[in-house]
Backbone as a ProteinNet text record, in pm:
[ID]
protein_1_A
[PRIMARY]
MLLLLLQERSLQRQVEDVKNILLNMVEQRFKEVASDLAKKVEEKRKAIEGRKSILDRLHVQVRNRSFIDAQETSLRKRLCP
[TERTIARY]
4665.7	4656.7	4550.4	4546.2	4447.2	4306.6	4291.4	4162.2	4117.7	4209	4178.7	4133.2	4199.5	4161.2	4022	3995.1	3862.7	3753.8	3779.2	3681.9	3660.9	3769.4	3759.8	3675.4	3697.8	3618.6	3472.7	3451	3314.3	3243	3312.7	3254.5	3230.1	3322.1	3304.6	3180.4	3160.9	3042.3	2915.2	2919.5	2802.6	2770.5	2874	2854.4	2796	2847.4	2794.2	2649.5	2617.9	2479.9	2386.2	2428.3	2346.9	2330.4	2439.7	2434.7	2334	2339.3	2247	2102.7	2081.6	1946	1893.5	1976.4	1935	1909.4	1995.4	1975.3	1843.9	1814.8	1689.2	1568.8	1578.7	1469.5	1447.2	1556.3	1546	1489.3	1536.7	1487.1	1338.6	1296.9	1156.6	1069.9	1114.7	1039.5	1032.6	1141.4	1142.9	1038.5	1032.7	934.4	792.3	767.5	634.7	597.1	690.6	664.6	643	724.7	709.7	574.7	532.4	403.3	288.9	295.4	192.1	185.5	299.9	305.2	244.3	276.2	221.3	68.8	16.3	-129.5	-193	-133.5	-189.7	-183.2	-73.6	-60.8	-167.5	-191.2	-293.6	-432.1	-461.1	-590	-607.7	-504.6	-511.5	-528.4	-456.3	-466.6	-608.5	-669.2	-806.5	-903.8	-883.3	-969.1	-955.4	-834	-811.2	-872.3	-856	-916.1	-1067.6	-1126.6	-1271.5	-1315.1	-1242.3	-1275.7	-1258.7	-1152.7	-1129.2	-1243.4	-1289.1	-1399.6	-1525.1	-1552.4	-1669	-1653.1	-1534.7	-1511	-1523.7	-1474.1	-1487.7	-1634.3	-1712.9	-1857.1	-1924.9	-1891.8	-1951.7	-1911.2	-1787.4	-1739.9	-1818.3	-1839	-1915.4	-2059	-2117.9	-2255.1	-2265.1	-2167.1	-2168.3	-2152	-2060.9	-2043	-2170.3	-2233.6	-2358.8	-2467	-2473.7	-2573.4	-2547.8	-2421.8	-2387.4	-2426.2	-2403.3	-2439.3	-2590	-2663.5	-2810.1	-2859.4	-2803.6	-2842.6	-2816.1	-2701.5	-2668.7	-2766.6	-2803.9	-2900.5	-3036.5	-3078.9	-3208	-3208.1	-3100.2	-3089.7	-3095	-3025.1	-3024.7	-3164	-3232.4	-3368.7	-3463.4	-3452.2	-3539.2	-3518.1	-3392.7	-3364.2	-3428	-3427	-3488.1	-3639.3	-3696.6	-3843	-3902.9	-3832.9	-3883.1	-3786.8	-3803.6	-3709.7	-3729
585.1	547.6	440.8	344.2	238.1	295.7	389.7	454.8	524.5	588.2	658	558.6	444.5	341.8	286	265.8	216.1	317	442.5	546.9	555	541.9	547.8	431.1	311.7	194.8	211.2	265.8	289.7	387.3	492.9	590.5	528.5	443.7	377.1	287.9	215.5	130.8	215	326.7	414	469.2	507.2	557.7	447.4	326.6	214.4	185.5	191.4	169.7	275.4	399.7	507.8	488.3	451	425.4	314.8	205.8	93.7	134.2	211.9	259.9	345.3	436.8	523.6	442.8	346.7	261.7	185	130.8	58.5	150.3	272.3	368.6	402.1	424.4	457.6	339	219.7	101.2	79.3	98.3	81.4	184	307.1	412.3	383.9	334.8	299.4	191.1	89.7	-17.6	36.8	128	187.8	266.9	347.8	429.8	339.6	236.4	144.4	73.8	34.9	-31	64.5	186	285.5	313.8	325.8	352.4	237.1	114.7	-2.3	-4.8	29	32.9	138.5	257	364.3	330.9	269.9	230.9	127.8	33.8	-68.8	-5.9	89.6	159.7	232.4	302.9	375.9	279.2	166.3	67.7	12.9	-16.8	-67.6	37.4	162	269.2	282.8	277.2	288.4	168.7	49.1	-69	-57.7	-2.2	18.1	114.4	222.8	319.7	257.1	178.9	112.5	16.5	-55.1	-148	-74.3	39	118.8	166.2	215.1	261.9	147.6	30.3	-85.2	-119.9	-118.8	-146.9	-43.7	83.9	189.6	174.6	139	118.8	7.1	-103.6	-215.3	-171	-96.3	-49.2	42	130.2	221.1	142.4	44.5	-38.5	-113.9	-170.3	-242.9	-148.4	-31.8	66.8	109.6	128.9	165.2	52.9	-70.8	-185.5	-190.5	-170.7	-172.9	-59.4	59.6	173.4	143.4	82.2	47.9	-55	-150.2	-251.9	-188.4	-100.6	-33.1	51.3	123.8	206.5	119.4	8.8	-83.2	-139.5	-174.1	-227.7	-121.9	0	108.4	131.4	126.9	146.9	36.8	-84.2	-195.3	-186.2	-146.4	-142.9	-17.1	92.8	220.2	273.2	222.8	268.7	411.3
4567.6	4428.9	4407.5	4498.9	4490.7	4504.4	4592.3	4612.3	4485	4418	4293.1	4185.1	4177.4	4080.1	4109.5	4236.7	4276.4	4241.7	4265.4	4232.4	4081.2	4007.7	3861.6	3809.6	3860.9	3819.8	3858.3	3973.6	4018.5	3924.4	3888.5	3796.3	3658.3	3614	3485.6	3487.5	3595.9	3609.7	3609.4	3679.5	3682.7	3543.7	3470.9	3334.9	3246.7	3258.5	3180.6	3218.4	3346.9	3391.1	3332.6	3337.6	3281.8	3131.1	3064.4	2919.6	2888.4	2965.5	2943.6	2968.8	3072.7	3102.7	2988.2	2939.7	2829.1	2701.9	2673.3	2555.8	2565.7	2682.8	2702	2682.9	2733.8	2718.1	2570.1	2498.9	2355.8	2278.5	2306.4	2237.3	2265.2	2389.4	2425.9	2352.6	2350	2280.4	2130.6	2073	1931.9	1903.3	1988.9	1970.9	1979.2	2073.6	2086.5	1962	1914.1	1795.5	1673.6	1659	1546.5	1552.1	1670.2	1686.4	1652.9	1704.2	1674.3	1524.6	1463.2	1319.8	1241.2	1279.2	1210.7	1222.2	1340.3	1359.5	1270.5	1265.4	1184	1035.3	992.9	852.2	818.3	906.8	884.3	876.1	964.5	959.9	827.5	784.6	657.4	540.2	544.8	437.7	427.5	542	541.7	487.8	525.8	475.8	324.4	274.8	130.7	57.8	113.9	51	47.4	153.8	156.3	47	31	-74.2	-211.8	-227.4	-356.3	-387.2	-288.3	-306.6	-353.3	-292.1	-332.2	-476.2	-510.1	-646.7	-747.4	-712.1	-801.1	-825	-718.3	-731.6	-820.5	-797.1	-878.8	-1024.9	-1048.5	-1185.2	-1253.8	-1183.4	-1239.1	-1266	-1175	-1194.2	-1315.9	-1332	-1446.5	-1575.8	-1575.6	-1695.9	-1728.8	-1626	-1648.2	-1699.4	-1642.7	-1685.2	-1829.9	-1866.1	-2003.7	-2099.2	-2058.6	-2140.8	-2159.5	-2050.4	-2057.5	-2146.7	-2131.7	-2215.1	-2362.1	-2390.5	-2529	-2583.4	-2502.8	-2546.2	-2571.3	-2481.1	-2498.6	-2624.8	-2649.6	-2769.9	-2894.2	-2891.5	-3004.6	-3028.1	-2922.7	-2933	-2988.1	-2941.2	-2988.6	-3138.7	-3181.1	-3322.9	-3407.8	-3356.1	-3431.4	-3431.2	-3317.6	-3307.3	-3367.9	-3359.9	-3410.8	-3517.5	-3641.6	-3745.1	-3787.7
[MASK]
+++++++++++++++++++++++++++++++++++++++++++++++++++++++++++++++++++++++++++++++++

């Protein structure tokens, strides 16, 4: 009977060890995936910010060009009635 109890405890310890090993593996993989995801999100965010910056510049250029065109048209109307 004592031998059976010892074997049972031994098996319980082995099961707990395997459980802990598996938990550590899953946690490590989760950290890796979370880190990779954070890097990719940051890369995408920087790319989007770069595109937004370009669009903002183009918008300002178009507004400035429209203003200049309006001024030129106004000047032409005054000079050439």
